[in-house]
C-alpha positions, -999 to 999 in steps of 0.1 A, spaced: 144 589 -618 123 589 -587 97 567 -604 125 542 -614 138 541 -578 103 535 -564 96 509 -589 127 491 -577 121 497 -540 85 483 -537 93 448 -551 125 448 -530 104 455 -499 79 428 -507 109 404 -514 121 410 -478 89 398 -464 89 359 -460 92 341 -493 57 326 -490 42 361 -492 48 367 -529 25 339 -541 -7 353 -527 -22 346 -493 6 334 -470 1 300 -454 20 310 -423 29 342 -405 43 372 -423 45 398 -395 36 404 -359 11 429 -345 11 433 -307 28 399 -302 4 380 -325 16 366 -358 -5 375 -390 -4 364 -426 -10 387 -456 -13 388 -494 16 402 -513 3 430 -537 22 450 -563 10 483 -551 32 515 -547 18 544 -527 52 560 -521 47 591 -544 9 596 -539 13 625 -515 -12 608 -491 -9 622 -455 12 603 -430 -17 596 -407 -34 575 -434 -6 548 -432 4 524 -404 41 513 -400 58 480 -408 93 477 -393 114 457 -417 144 439 -403 161 428 -436 161 392 -426 175 396 -391 144 379 -378 118 358 -396 89 382 -392 85 420 -395 65 440 -370 34 460 -379 18 487 -357 -19 480 -363 -43 452 -372 -81 451 -379 -100 460 -348 -75 486 -337 -91 521 -336 -62 536 -356 -58 507 -382 -57 522 -418 -69 492 -437 -36 477 -447 -19 509 -460 18 507 -449 49 528 -447 80 507 -443 106 518 -417 138 499 -424 155 490 -390 191 498 -385 213 499 -354 233 526 -337 271 524 -337 282 494 -316 247 478 -317 235 448 -335 202 430 -338 213 406 -310 222 434 -286 190 453 -293 169 421 -289 186 412 -256 179 446 -242 144 452 -255 125 418 -259 101 427 -231 83 394 -233 113 371 -239 98 358 -271 131 357 -289 119 382 -316 108 418 -316 71 411 -318 55 445 -310 59 481 -319 63 489 -282 95 469 -279 108 486 -311 98 521 -299 116 515 -266 148 506 -285 144 536 -307 139 559 -277 170 545 -261 190 552 -294 197 515 -300 176 511 -331 175 536 -360 150 536 -389 150 549 -424 121 554 -447 112 527 -471 83 524 -496 46 526 -490 22 499 -503 -10 480 -495 -13 446 -480 -40 431 -458 -36 418 -422 -52 384 -420 -55 365 -387 -39 330 -388 -65 302 -386 -75 296 -349 -61 329 -337 -86 355 -351 
């Protein structure tokens, strides 16, 4: 049963990334890392049930369509980057909160999106954003042309 659920979750998580991810290398941005947009390659991997230690994954915060790009916690060049191994944290909101109220309170750089894990962590610490575990998978972090 667990394998069936995982087999359904990984494609669903990839489907929640921008539509242009599923066709290989994205032409445009797929997620933010530290305020910078990156593209990726959609892969059909599933690392959810591997038993790999938590420290071997970075986090992607998945907004379920509330904003165009998700937010990742690391990219190549970061000392703690795990090479594109991700655990998804699905973003939710505390009672009485919404994406709009959370963004209004925690968009530190007024970008109009959550675009860093620091902004998300501040909202989590304040009890405004909640997260739940999603799947684990592999996808690379690729700088956009002219940015990397």
